[in-house]
LUMBA-599321 format. One record per residue: residue number from 1; x, y negated, z negated of N, C-alpha, C, O in turn. Coordinates in pm, whole numbers, plus 50000, padded with zeros to 5 digits. Each point is the difference from the previous one (the first is absolute). Layout:
<nodes>
NODE   resi    n.xx    n.yy    n.zz   ca.xx   ca.yy   ca.zz    c.xx    c.yy    c.zz    o.xx    o.yy    o.zz
NODE    NUM       X       Y       Z       X       Y       Z       X       Y       Z       X       Y       Z
...
</nodes>
This chain:
<nodes>
NODE   resi    n.xx    n.yy    n.zz   ca.xx   ca.yy   ca.zz    c.xx    c.yy    c.zz    o.xx    o.yy    o.zz
NODE      1   08139   88622   85195   49912   49966   50110   50027   50099   50114   50114   50030   50033
NODE      2   49779   50019   50024   50008   50091   50114   49978   49920   50127   49909   49917   50007
NODE      3   50176   50107   50095   49989   49928   50127   49989   50095   50117   50042   50116   49994
NODE      4   49900   49833   50113   49976   50077   50120   50006   49905   50119   49943   49891   49994
NODE      5   50126   50147   50113   50007   49917   50121   49962   50085   50120   50043   50115   50013
NODE      6   49876   49827   50075   49962   50070   50124   49949   49899   50101   49983   49882   49969
NODE      7   49992   50165   50153   49950   49912   50105   49851   49975   49981   49924   50088   49960
NODE      8   50038   49788   50069   49860   49961   49990   49955   49952   50137   50076   49933   50070
NODE      9   49801   50099   49969   49955   49969   50136   49905   49883   50012   49981   49947   50109
NODE     10   49958   50012   49779   49902   49892   50011   49972   49940   49863   50032   50058   49896
NODE     11   49908   49824   50107   49959   49936   49876   49884   50075   49934   49983   49993   49879
NODE     12   49937   50078   50200   49895   50082   49944   50060   50111   49914   49945   50036   49896
NODE     13   50168   50019   50149   50067   50103   49920   50053   49940   49870   49990   50062   49894
NODE     14   50065   49818   50113   50048   49933   49879   49883   49982   49903   50011   50030   49881
NODE     15   49877   49921   50171   49882   49979   49917   49957   50131   49934   49960   50001   49884
NODE     16   50049   50109   50188   49962   50131   49948   50090   50050   49889   49959   50085   49920
NODE     17   50162   49865   50073   50096   50043   49898   49983   49928   49866   50045   50050   49897
NODE     18   49893   49835   50104   49988   49918   49879   49911   50066   49896   49906   50072   50033
NODE     19   50124   49903   49841   49920   50049   49889   49883   49903   49982   50019   49889   49950
NODE     20   49863   50151   50089   49883   49912   49998   49949   49973   49858   49909   49919   49983
NODE     21   50148   50147   49917   49961   49974   49860   50075   49879   49945   49963   49946   49896
NODE     22   50143   50010   50172   50082   49888   49953   49974   49879   50087   50034   50000   50119
NODE     23   49907   49897   49824   49957   49884   50078   50092   49878   49984   49970   49894   50056
NODE     24   50139   50120   49870   50094   49888   49985   50117   50021   50095   50086   50086   49978
NODE     25   49915   49836   50126   50100   50012   50107   50095   49882   49994   49958   49885   49985
NODE     26   50170   50145   50026   50103   49897   50007   50083   50027   50125   50050   50110   50019
NODE     27   49964   49788   50064   50084   50012   50120   50117   49906   49981   49983   49879   49985
NODE     28   50135   50178   50016   50124   49925   49973   50059   49950   50131   50017   50076   50095
NODE     29   50014   49794   49909   50063   49935   50115   49920   50021   50130   50054   50041   50102
NODE     30   49817   49930   49889   49911   50013   50115   50029   49890   50102   50013   49883   49966
NODE     31   49997   50158   50158   50017   49906   50112   49871   50002   50083   49976   50096   50072
NODE     32   49943   49800   49918   49873   50001   50074   50019   49994   50151   49911   50037   50076
NODE     33   50204   49916   49968   50029   49992   50143   50145   50044   50019   50092   49927   49965
NODE     34   49928   50192   50089   50135   50055   50009   50081   49944   50116   50122   50016   50004
NODE     35   49813   49920   50090   50070   49942   50113   50055   49865   49957   49930   49921   49937
NODE     36   50195   50053   50097   50061   49872   49962   49951   49895   50098   50058   49979   50107
NODE     37   49835   49956   49854   49942   49892   50079   49926   49909   49904   49965   50039   49889
NODE     38   50011   49842   50154   49926   49903   49920   49851   50025   50018   49954   50031   50110
NODE     39   49969   49954   49781   49856   50001   50010   49944   49897   49903   50067   49960   49905
NODE     40   49810   49998   50122   49941   49893   49921   49909   50058   49892   49922   50093   50025
NODE     41   50089   49851   49854   49919   50047   49889   49982   49889   49897   50072   49900   50003
NODE     42   49833   50119   49908   49983   49913   49884   50054   50075   49879   49999   50123   49997
NODE     43   50048   49803   49905   50056   50061   49880   49948   49926   49878   50010   49878   49991
NODE     44   49933   50198   49916   49951   49941   49876   50085   50051   49886   50015   50122   49983
NODE     45   50042   49787   49938   50087   50039   49889   49917   50028   49875   49882   49965   49994
NODE     46   50180   50097   49909   49932   50032   49875   49953   49873   49929   49897   50001   49933
NODE     47   50178   49891   50082   49961   49874   49935   49888   49927   50073   49958   49893   49958
NODE     48   49994   50166   50153   49888   49942   50072   50038   49910   50117   49912   49947   50068
NODE     49   50215   50036   49954   50043   49920   50116   49975   50081   50126   50037   50118   50008
NODE     50   49901   49819   50089   49970   50068   50126   50078   49933   50112   49987   49880   50024
NODE     51   50093   50199   50044   50079   49952   50112   49934   50051   50128   49984   50121   50019
NODE     52   49978   49787   50067   49924   50036   50120   50090   50002   50123   50097   49925   50009
NODE     53   49868   50162   50084   50063   50007   50132   50152   50011   49995   50070   49932   50075
NODE     54   49979   50153   49838   50143   50024   49994   50042   50093   50113   49925   50090   50038
NODE     55   50192   49889   50014   50061   50098   50090   50099   50079   49917   50091   49942   49940
NODE     56   49891   50189   50054   50084   50086   49916   50054   50117   50082   49947   50034   50106
NODE     57   50160   50025   49842   50048   50126   50056   50073   50076   49890   50046   49941   49902
NODE     58   49963   50186   50116   50067   50090   49906   49951   49980   49857   50079   50003   49905
NODE     59   49792   49976   50080   49942   49986   49867   49996   50139   49936   49947   50094   50058
NODE     60   50108   49917   49823   50006   50126   49927   49940   49977   49863   50026   49897   49937
NODE     61   49893   50198   50017   49932   49981   49871   49969   50133   49934   49991   50103   50067
NODE     62   49993   49894   49803   49946   50112   49926   49848   49983   49998   49950   49888   49985
NODE     63   49978   50222   50029   49855   49995   50007   49941   50099   49899   50040   50116   49996
NODE     64   49866   49836   49924   49918   50089   49917   49862   50002   50062   49942   49896   50029
NODE     65   50006   50224   49990   49867   50014   50060   49937   50129   49948   50052   50064   49909
NODE     66   49836   49971   50150   49935   50126   49967   50000   50088   50125   50060   49964   50101
NODE     67   49874   50150   49891   50000   50092   50114   49938   49936   50124   50046   50024   50111
NODE     68   49849   49895   49870   49937   49935   50115   50097   49903   50068   50008   49995   50123
NODE     69   50066   49929   49797   50099   49909   50057   50111   50075   50070   50048   49957   50105
NODE     70   49993   50155   49837   50105   50081   50064   49951   50054   50134   50077   50005   50096
NODE     71   49798   50036   49910   49946   50052   50127   50010   49892   50108   50035   50031   50114
NODE     72   49935   49844   49852   50012   49891   50096   50145   49978   50041   50029   49975   50117
NODE     73   50063   50032   49787   50142   49982   50029   50050   50111   50092   50078   49974   50091
NODE     74   49877   50149   49886   50041   50111   50086   49954   49979   50144   50066   50045   50094
NODE     75   49822   49887   49924   49950   49973   50136   50088   49901   50076   49986   49986   50122
NODE     76   50105   49945   49808   50094   49910   50067   50110   50077   50074   50076   49942   50077
NODE     77   49929   50190   49899   50100   50086   50065   50143   49955   49974   50082   49995   50091
NODE     78   49947   49971   49785   50136   49964   49961   50091   50121   50013   49959   50113   49972
NODE     79   50163   49863   50072   50095   50110   50016   50070   50037   49869   50050   50111   49985
NODE     80   49952   49796   49922   50068   50026   49873   49915   49944   49886   49965   49882   49997
NODE     81   50003   50205   49910   49924   49961   49881   50056   50072   49878   50044   50114   50010
NODE     82   49955   49818   49878   50037   50059   49871   49877   49991   49910   49975   49897   49938
NODE     83   49950   50210   50056   49873   50003   49928   50019   50074   49868   50052   50112   49997
NODE     84   49905   49826   49894   50005   50061   49868   49858   50013   49948   49922   49905   50008
NODE     85   50043   50211   49938   49870   50019   49937   50019   50008   49849   50067   50089   49949
NODE     86   49873   49816   49981   50006   49992   49855   49864   50037   49941   49899   49997   50070
NODE     87   50100   50038   49802   49872   50025   49934   49941   49873   49940   49893   50002   49939
NODE     88   50180   49884   50078   49951   49870   49953   50076   49892   50079   50106   50029   50056
NODE     89   49842   49849   49949   50074   49893   50068   50134   49977   49931   50012   50015   49879
NODE     90   50089   49948   50199   50132   49976   49941   50004   49860   49940   49926   49911   50040
NODE     91   50163   50072   49864   50010   49872   49931   50067   49895   50089   50068   50034   50097
NODE     92   49913   49841   49868   50061   49890   50075   50152   50005   49993   50067   49952   50092
NODE     93   49987   50105   49802   50145   49994   49979   50076   50118   50063   50123   49998   50004
NODE     94   49806   50103   50044   50066   50116   50059   50042   49969   50144   49915   49980   50087
NODE     95   50215   50018   49937   50055   49978   50134   50089   50119   50033   50107   50016   49942
NODE     96   49849   50067   50150   50069   50124   50031   50146   49976   50039   50088   50074   49956
NODE     97   49938   49824   50124   50137   49978   50047   50095   49960   49887   50121   50010   50016
NODE     98   49826   49946   49871   50085   49960   49887   50019   50110   49896   50074   49983   49903
NODE     99   49861   50130   50118   50014   50110   49904   50135   50069   50019   50044   50019   50113
NODE    100   50022   50019   49777   50126   50072   50013   49976   50136   50067   49909   50074   49961
NODE    101   50172   49958   50137   49978   50120   50080   50004   50128   49915   49927   50095   50028
NODE    102   50159   49908   49871   50016   50123   49922   49877   50037   49916   49986   50116   49962
NODE    103   49926   49790   50010   49877   50036   49928   49874   49937   50061   49900   49980   49932
NODE    104   50107   49989   50197   49886   49942   50073   49877   50090   49992   49890   49953   49970
NODE    105   50129   50176   50057   49886   50092   49999   49932   50005   49864   49877   50000   49991
NODE    106   50202   50003   49903   49944   50005   49865   49920   49874   49969   49891   50008   49944
NODE    107   50162   49877   50092   49929   49874   49976   49870   49995   50079   49897   49959   49948
NODE    108   50108   50083   50178   49878   50001   50082   49897   50098   49943   49881   49971   49998
NODE    109   50165   50145   49958   49909   50098   49939   49935   49942   49874   49880   50016   49979
NODE    110   50198   49916   49938   49946   49938   49879   49898   49891   50032   49913   49970   49918
NODE    111   50097   49973   50201   49905   49896   50043   49882   50057   50078   49919   49925   50053
NODE    112   50070   50209   49953   49883   50062   50059   50016   50053   50141   49901   50041   50061
NODE    113   50220   49961   49993   50018   50053   50136   49972   50149   50001   50048   50074   49914
NODE    114   49875   49970   50184   49972   50142   50020   50066   50051   50128   50065   50105   49998
NODE    115   49917   49822   50112   50052   50046   50130   50054   49880   50079   49958   49886   49980
NODE    116   50136   50143   50110   50040   49898   50096   50005   50062   50139   50020   50121   50015
NODE    117   49962   49794   50085   49998   50040   50140   50086   49900   50076   49964   49883   50011
NODE    118   50149   50162   50040   50087   49914   50080   49984   50041   50145   50040   50110   50038
NODE    119   49904   49802   50042   49981   50025   50141   50111   49928   50074   50019   49880   49985
NODE    120   50054   50195   50094   50110   49947   50079   49985   50053   50142   50053   50106   50034
NODE    121   49875   49819   50047   49967   50038   50137   49928   50135   49999   49888   50008   49948
NODE    122   50170   50098   50107   49927   50127   50011   50018   50090   49879   49946   50111   49998
NODE    123   50128   49845   49901   50024   50083   49881   49930   49940   49878   49986   49879   49986
NODE    124   49972   50210   49926   49944   49959   49872   50074   50075   49890   50022   50121   50010
NODE    125   50014   49808   49886   50055   50062   49879   49898   49975   49890   49961   49887   49973
NODE    126   49999   50222   49964   49902   49992   49892   50070   50045   49873   50066   50103   49997
NODE    127   49919   49818   49899   50053   50036   49870   49888   50000   49898   49906   49920   50010
NODE    128   50104   50168   49893   49895   50006   49899   50057   50051   49868   50091   50083   49998
NODE    129   49853   49867   49894   50032   50052   49868   49912   50121   49969   50015   50062   49894
NODE    130   49895   49971   50197   49909   50114   49983   50035   50105   50105   49956   49989   50115
NODE    131   50121   50114   49848   50041   50102   50097   49882   50066   50073   50013   50040   50116
NODE    132   49874   49972   49816   49884   50062   50065   49948   49916   50117   49943   50054   50094
NODE    133   50077   49814   49900   49960   49913   50111   50085   50033   50124   49947   50014   50110
NODE    134   50184   49998   49870   50090   50035   50111   49971   50142   50050   50000   50024   50120
NODE    135   49976   50069   49789   49968   50138   50039   49875   50004   50088   49994   50077   50096
NODE    136   49907   49842   49870   49878   49995   50081   50027   49953   50142   49938   50049   50094
NODE    137   50152   49856   49921   50036   49952   50134   50076   50108   50075   49976   50022   50119
NODE    138   50118   50046   49812   50078   50105   50064   49913   50115   50049   50033   50066   50098
NODE    139   49856   49959   49833   49911   50110   50037   49890   49958   50097   49923   50085   50047
NODE    140   50068   49787   49984   49900   49950   50093   50033   50050   50140   50109   49972   50050
NODE    141   49801   50101   50015   50029   50056   50133   50039   49895   50105   50074   50031   50093
NODE    142   49878   49847   49891   50033   49894   50095   50149   49964   49995   50058   49963   50102
NODE    143   50004   50047   49780   50138   49955   49982   50100   50114   49975   50121   49978   50007
NODE    144   49829   50140   49964   50085   50112   49958   50113   50029   50099   50115   50015   49959
NODE    145   49853   49992   50168   50101   50032   50102   50104   49888   50014   50119   50028   50011
NODE    146   49836   49847   49988   50093   49887   50010   50095   49995   49882   50119   49971   50015
NODE    147   49828   50057   49867   50083   49999   49879   50105   50111   50008   50116   49978   49968
NODE    148   49842   50140   50076   50093   50112   50012   50109   49969   50103   50118   50030   49977
NODE    149   49844   49911   50136   50098   49963   50103   50101   49899   49947   50120   50012   50025
NODE    150   49833   49890   49901   50089   49896   49945   50098   50060   49899   50118   49967   50001
NODE    151   49831   50122   49912   50087   50066   49903   50106   50085   50068   50114   50006   49955
NODE    152   49848   50060   50155   50095   50084   50074   50108   49914   50064   50118   50036   49994
NODE    153   49844   49853   50067   50098   49910   50062   50099   49947   49896   50119   49988   50029
NODE    154   49833   49982   49854   50087   49947   49894   50097   50104   49946   50109   49968   49955
NODE    155   49849   50158   50052   50088   50106   49947   50104   50048   50102   50093   50071   49964
NODE    156   49891   49890   50162   50095   50043   50104   50129   49921   49996   50090   50024   50080
</nodes>
């Protein structure tokens, strides 16, 4: 897997980096509200039980969506996101946090992972099993200088 880290300035830039040919999006440990405070919501379980007017906080979840859903999530201006682009929806039994670290990448690749995007405040780390995808980002005039600066700082 090839990886690249550099500074990112906006959610529009994140959107521009995504592979628009891959419509299966998985967001790992998504926090819909990053501020530690209570908010009111309804919750419907898979078995059809609906819980109304719950007060919740620090709700964390895995999310499967498509590019349109991801665009809406990016508009929330989350400071930290773990976005995975697959070539197909992931199975119910695949839990990233339970995968053995020594062969996590191989298992994810076998399940259709193509790229991942880890957003951590002003930095983005992009990983891909397709080196040409990373090369295209490195050659993009919008990001070329930032990538070069980041590589230089790391080598000092």
